[in-house]
C-alpha positions, 0 to 999 in steps of 0.5 A, a space after each residue: 911245444 911252441 916249436 911243434 905248433 909253429 912247425 905244424 902251422 908252417 906245414 899247413 901254410 905250405 900246403 895251402 900255398 901249393 893248393 893255390 899254385 895248383 889252382 893258379 895253373 888250372 886257371 891259366 890253362 882254362 884261360 889260355 884255352 878259352 882265349 887262344 882256341 881256334 874256335 870260340 870255346 863253349 856253346 852259344 847259349 843265346 844270352 847276350 853279353 855272356 861272353 863278357 862275363 866269362 872273360 871277366 871271370 877267366 881273367 879274375 880267376 887267374 889274378 886271384 889265384 896268382 896273388 894267393 899263390 904269392 906271385 909278384 902282383 906287379 908282374 902278374 897283373 901287368 902280364 894279365 893286362 897285356 894278355 887282355 889286349 894281345 889275345 884280342 889282337 891274336 883273335 882278330 889277325 891270326 884266328 880266322 874262326 874268331 873275332 877280336 873284340 875291344 869290349 872283351 879286352 875291357 871285360 878282361 881288364 875289369 876281371 883283372 881289377 876284380 881279381 886283384 881286389 879280391 886277392 888283396 882282400 882275401 890275403 888280408 883276411 887270411 893274415 888276420 885269421 892266422 895272426 
């Protein structure tokens, strides 16, 4: 009976991992569209600094889902930090309809840190729950 329970738990764990990987792929797609689209994504709703919140959430979602999908943290977080800077440079130099904003990069980095913290916390919580 123990072998059957373990197999069921392993199967469920594998399914959960694939769900996180699919969520990660979706978060990456949304993030890349938002930061590299030729025109600014989404309507202007007139709320000051709302774009900073969106930047934070986009990068945080990728960090969180990537960690939960068990991607190596060093590579994932390093790539996200690099993308935070590179995306604004690309917007400034190569996307004429967009403006590069260093404060967007800062919001991106805050999002990476927040997503890493949440991923670490949530990962530990999941381990305690299954143990």
